[in-house]
N, C-alpha and C positions, 0 to 999 in steps of 0.2 A: 505812651512814649516809649521808641524801640529803644535798645541799648546803646547804639549810636549814636540817638538825640540823645540819652541821658549822661553818654561819658562827651561830647560834644559841650552842653551845659556846665558841667563838672569843672571840664577846662577852662570854659571865661570865667567862671568864679575864681578859680586858682589865680589865674593869668592878671583880672581885675582888680580881686581883692588882697592876692598877694597870700592866698592860704597855701600853696606847695611850697613847703620849707625848702628850701635849699634847692629848688629845681626854677632858673627861668625861660618861661615860655618865650620864645619869640613866634611870631606870628605872621603869617603876610596876608592883606586881604582879598579877599574872591575877586577873581573877576569871571564877569558872567559870561555865556558862549553867546554867538561864536567868534567872538574878539579876542580867544586864547592866542591863536597865532596865526602867522597867514606861512603856506604849505607853497614849497616848491619839490616838482619831480622831474629827476634826470634819467631818460633813459638808458639801459647798461646793454650791453651785446652780448652777459651773461649771467645766469644767477650763480650764487654760492652752491658749492656742493657737501653741503650739509656744515660744518662749524670749520671746512680746512679752507683757510683764506679769511682776510678780515680788509680793512680802508683804513686809509689815514689823508689828513689833510694836509696842506702842506702848498709850496711855493713854487713849480717846476717852472714856470717862465722866466719866471726875475721884475713880473711888472709889478708886482707889490699885492698881487688879490690871491687867494687860496686859490687850489686846484685838488682833484682828488686821484690819487689811485688807490685800486681796487684789485687785491688776487682771489685764487681762486684754485683750483686743479688745474694744472696744466697751461694756465694763463693770468694776464695781467694787464691792466688799460690803467691810463688815463686819460680825467675829463677836466673841464673848464669848469667853474663855479655857475655858468650858463649850460652845462649841457655837451659842449663840444668835445668831441672825442680828440684827443692827441695824440694818442696810439694804442694801439692793439697788440698785443706779443705773447705768441703763443711757445709757452716751454715748461722744462720738465721743476718747476720752481719751489721750494723746499718751501711747503706748509703742510699741517698734521690737522688731523681730528681726534676725538674721543680722549679719554686719558693720556697725557704726557708719562705719565709712568710705566704704562704699559707698550705707546706708540712712538715715543720721544719728544721733543721738543721741536716748533716754537709754541702746541698745543691750540686749545680752543681757541679759532675766531683771531689768533696773531696772525697781524698782514704779512711779515717777511719779507720787508722791503726796507729800506734805509735813504733816507735823500740828504742829499750834504753839498756841497762844494770841497768835493776830496782833491781835486787837483792843484786849486789854487788861481782858476781861469776865472773867477767871479760868476761862473754859471751852474747850476745843479745839477749834479748826477744822483744817479738810483745806482740803488745797489741790491742786490739778490741771491742766494742762494741757489743751486738747485738742488737734484739728491743724490749728485756724484762728487759734492762738498767742492764743488768751481764757485767759483765769487765771480759775476757777471757787473760791471761796471757799463752802463748806458749813458747816454744825452737826456737828461729829464724834460727837458722839453718836448723831443724828439723820438726818443726811446731809441735811436740808431747805439747799437754797441758798439763801445771805444775798448774796450777790455774787458779776456776773462782771462781767471787762475787755476788752476786746480791747485787746492793747497791739504797736504799730506792730514790727514786726520789719526788722533793719535788710537796707539793700539787698546783695544778692551772697548771702542766704539765702534759705530756700524758708519757713521758717516761726521763731518759739520751739518748742525742741526738748526743753527742760529746765529743772528749775525748783530752787531751795535756799532755802529758808527762813533768816533769819540775825540777823544783831545786828551791823550797820555805824556806828551813833549811835547808840550806848551806852544803848537806849531799851528792851534786851529785844529778843525776837523779832520786831520788826516790820518789817525788811526783808526783800526778796525780790529773790535772781540770778538773770538769765535766758540761758541759752547756745545758739546756734544752730551750728551748721554751714554753710558753703559751699555751694550749692544744686548746682554743678557742678565733675564732677571729685573727686578726693580727697576726701573729705567730714574737715574737722578741727574740732572747736569755738573757735575762734578769736573768735567772736563773743561778746563777754558785754558785758551792764547790770545795773546796781541800782538798784531800785527803793523808792522809800518804799512797804509796802504801803497805809499812805491815801488815794496820790498816786501811783496806778497807771496811770492816765489822765493825769497830769503828764507832763513831760522830767525823765529818768532822775537818779538822783544823780551816775553818771558812767557813761561806755560806751567800748569799745575792740572795734578787731577786729584787735587784734595778740596776744593771749594764748596762751601755751604749753599749748596741750591735749594730754591724753590720746588717744593716736589709737584707743583702744576702746573708752571711756567719757567719764563726765560729770567735770564739776568735782567738788570736794569740797573742804566750808568746816569749819573751827575755828577755836577760841582758839587759835591757836600762842604765841602772846606772856604770853598772861594776863592782861590789862588789862581782859580780859569781852567785846572786839569778836573779831568773825571776820575771819582771812586766808582769802582764794580760791584756790587750792591747783589748780596743774596741775607743770607744770614752770618756769612762772613762776609765781610766789606775788604775790600783790596782798594791798597795806595794804586796811584799813576804804574807805579815801577812793580806794580804785580805782587805788593807786599801785604800779608796780612794784620788788622792789626793788632797790640798788645795785651788786647782783652778780647775774650768770647763771648760767644750770644751763651746765657745758661744753657750748659752739656744734660745732658740724661743721668742723673744721678740723684738718690736720695733723697737728697736736702733742696731738690728743685724739679715743683707738682709730684713730690713724689715718687719719682724715679719711673716715673711715665715714661714711654716713647714718645714723638713728638713729630709732625713734620711741619711745612709751612704752606701755607695753602695761598696767602696773598700779600705782596710787598706795595707800601707807598709810599714817596718820598716829598717832602714838603717841608716848611720854616713852621714847625707845630709849636717851638719854644723860640718865637722872637727873641730873646732874653739870652739866648745862648748864642753865640757863633754860628753862622753858618747852618746847612738843613740838617730835616732829623730825615730816618728811618721808621716808617711803622711796618711791623708783621706780627702779624695772625696768625699763630698755632692750633693746629689739629693734634687731637691726643691730649697735651696738657692741658691745654685748652685757655690760653694766656693773650693778651695782644702787648706787645712790647715795645718799644720807645726808645731807639740806640742811637748815637751819636758817635761821628767815625774819632774823635777822639777821647771824650768820654764815658766810652762804653752804655751801656746801657742805664737810662737814665730811670725810665721806672717800667715793672714789669706786672701785669693787675690782671684778673676773672672776676667773671661775676656769676659764681653759683655753679663754676667750672662747666658754664654754659661754653659750648665752641662759636666763638666768632665767625669763621668760615670765609664772607666777605666783606665788606666795609666800606667807607668813605672818608676821605680827608678834607674840610674845609672850617670857613669861618661859618661856623651855623648860629653862634650867639656872640654880637660882636661887644656884648658888654662882658662878656670875660676872657682873659687874658689869651693871645695865643689862638691855635684852632683845638678845634674838635673831632673826635675818631666815631663816628657812626659804625656800629657793629649787626650785622643782621638776626642772625644767629641760623643754625645748623637745619634747623627743623625740616621737617619734607613736606608737613603741613604746617600752617599755623604758626607763623614764623612770632620772634618776640625781638625787637632789635632793642638795642640800647644804645647808651650812647656816655663817652669817655668823654674830660674836660679836656684841656694839655696839660692835667699834673696827674691824669690816671683816675678819676673820681668819676663814678659813675651818676650823671644830672637829669637823665632820662629813660624812658623805656615804657615801652608799649606793647598790644597785641595789634597784629596786623588784622587780624578778623574782625577787630573794634574800628577799624579806620579804613580799608578799602574799599571802594566800591561797590555795591553788588554786581553780581557777574564775574568780578575780578579772581583768578585763578589763587583757591584756596595755597597751592604751594608755595606762590608769594612775589617776590621780585627776584631779579636779578643784573646783573649787570651793572653795576651802581655806582653812579657818579657824581663827586658833585659839581653842583654848575652854576657860575652867575647868568644867571634868567631875568632877573627883575634890573640888574644894575645899583641895587640895596648893598651896603655893605654885607647884609646876612644871606651866604647861599644859600641854597636850595639843593636836593638830590635827583636826578633823573634818573630813571630803572626801568625796563620792560617786566612782562607777565614771567613768571617762572617754566621753564620745562615746556614752552610752546613758543612756535610765532606769536607771538600776542600783544597784546595792547600797551603803551609808554605811559610814562606817568610823570610829572613833578612831584615833589612832595615838601613837606615842611619834615625837615631832620629831628627835630625836639618834640614834634607833637602826632609825627607818620600822616598829618589831613593830606591829603591830595590835595592840591591847587589847581593843575591840572592832569585831564586822563584824557588820552588820545586814540581814538580808537585807531587799532591798524592789524597788520600781521606782520608784525618787525622779526626779520631773521636776526638781524643784528643791530644792536645799538652802540653810537660815537657819539658823542660830544665835543664840541671843540668852537672857536672862536672862530667863524668864518666867514660873517657878512662886512665885518668889518669898524663896528662901534664899541668891539670890545668886548660886550656881552658875548657868551656864548649860545650857540644855536644845537638845537638836538637831530640827528642823522641817523635815520635805520635805513636799511636794505631789507625791502619787501621784493621777492623773486626778483626780475630783472629790472627792479627801479632804485634807485638813490631818492630818497625824500628825506628833505629839510624843512624844518619846524623852527621857524624863528618868530620872538617875542615883539608884535606889532605897537604896544606900548611906548609911548617917548621914553629913551634910556634921563632914566634923573640924574646922571653923572657923565656925562659924555667926554667928560674929557681927560677922564681915567686912561693909560698907558694901554695901549692892547696889549696883552698876554704872552699873544709872543714873544714878546720884548725878554721874560724870564727865559730864562737856559731849561731849569730842568721842566718849564712847561713845554718846551719845545723837544727835550729828551722824550716827558711820560703820553704825549701825543704820538711819536713817531714807534715806541717800542713798549705793546698790550697782548693782552691778550685778556680772554673771557676772565679768567678768576682776578686778575690786576688791571683793571680796564683803567 
């Protein structure tokens, strides 16, 4: 009997006989191939330029169906779910590749675009920055340019590098937050300014050069408090008026992590603690190697580590429906033979395992990357989707608490994205393989077809619009 076989038997015994104290194992029934997925392929007009550019799903035309925007160096294009090209534009769009600490934002695989009705005419607009700090506003359905405004960037920065549409004034998606890194040295997005989109050529609503930014990616926004307006999220959280909270994330100090310096690798926003009003922000540290759960009003809810292992990347979801709140899956930094673990909503470790013991034969020993919680089955328990790390590789769907591979898709995925695009509220996996956008969907009947679509959640829409490799 192999090591994997022994572990499988041990997990079966622990699950069925209740011998795994403190761990509640949630498993999904295996599905025999080839009925694991349906696949469709859309032909793109270009391939990605390494990790410059990315993908979003959104309704561009207003017909209620999801469309796609794909970006790369010097170009962006829009396609319907059926593969029809809506438009294709050549322009010097601001996308970046490599470490954002060296080349600036928005970072690995960030799409660099925003889609929203920003002028109140009931039709979607698409916005992007070019390399000279000019904000371009298009008709999202046709690609026709409606307006371009060059916005002065802060002294000390090279250009504006990242943009997010948001609702700061309570008037809908009529505001824009811009972010930039320092031009010299170790680059971090400390520069942030907010504008009314109608008045991009005027003074900002507010600005700061002291934002506590992620090290590897851009800021994100969401309505954390439920008042209809967005907060701006890094390890500093700003109010819609640009004011910092009365609390601060644990600073570099001997009483916190022995005084070691740190930076934030990844950020996720969700309702981790439904018993607390509003949404929470999950922060994954490198350096002190903690996972933190923070709340806009209450501050640090908990701050935990496992053996001082670096969490690096993670996913937040309903991985164990028998526990209150959501769980947080942490990948671990290991360059080979990753050792993932899972926190519950209170910061208690409820599972850990060796990737080498659960990954299928031939899977990259570097493990997984671009990890995203996914509603694949339609059951209450979510799974996680990921791709092979450090290569254009295969794609998988895993059980977060056991690491069991439920689905293994042979691929050469350059990029992975997860969203509800087919309309039954469950989520699909999208990969870009050279000049193809491939969509994988679950062909099994949906056990809960009456659930509302995930796009009705404001933070879901925000998350799927503003992401990069580290915070998918």
